[in-house]
C-alpha positions in Angstrom: -30.0 115.6 -107.4 -33.4 115.3 -109.3 -33.9 112.3 -110.2 -32.9 111.1 -106.9 -36.0 113.9 -105.4 -38.2 111.5 -108.2 -37.0 108.1 -107.1 -37.5 109.4 -102.8 -40.7 110.0 -104.1 -41.7 107.0 -105.7 -40.5 104.8 -102.9 -42.6 106.4 -100.2 -46.0 106.0 -102.3 -44.8 102.6 -102.5 -44.3 101.8 -98.7 -47.9 100.7 -97.3 -46.1 99.2 -94.2 -47.6 102.9 -92.6 -51.4 102.0 -93.3 -51.2 98.4 -92.6 -49.8 99.2 -89.0 -53.3 101.4 -89.0 -55.6 98.6 -90.3 -54.4 96.6 -88.0 -54.5 98.7 -84.9 -57.9 99.6 -85.9 -58.7 95.8 -86.1 -57.0 94.8 -83.0 -59.4 98.6 -81.5 -62.7 96.7 -82.3 -62.1 93.2 -80.7 -60.3 95.4 -78.0 -64.3 96.9 -77.8 -66.8 94.1 -78.7 -64.6 92.1 -75.5 -66.0 95.0 -73.7 -69.5 95.2 -74.2 -69.4 91.6 -74.3 -67.9 91.0 -70.5 -70.6 93.3 -69.4 -73.4 92.1 -70.6 -71.6 88.0 -69.5 -70.5 89.8 -66.3 -74.7 91.4 -65.7 -75.5 87.6 -66.4 -73.3 85.4 -64.2 -74.1 89.1 -61.3 -77.5 88.1 -61.8 -77.7 84.5 -61.6 -75.2 84.3 -58.6 -77.5 86.6 -56.6 -80.7 83.7 -57.3 -78.8 81.4 -56.2 -78.0 83.3 -52.9 -81.3 84.6 -52.5 -82.3 80.4 -52.6 -80.2 79.8 -49.8 
């Protein structure tokens, strides 16, 4: 019985799939935040451009 418990503990220690999934989730969230902030920056520039074009007509 103790050998099975020890084997299970060793197997849990060597399992890194959850850590990898968390790392991928963090990377995806950082990319999403960067894209959202970029959208606001570019969106404001595009609105200003078309406003100037509209005022020029």
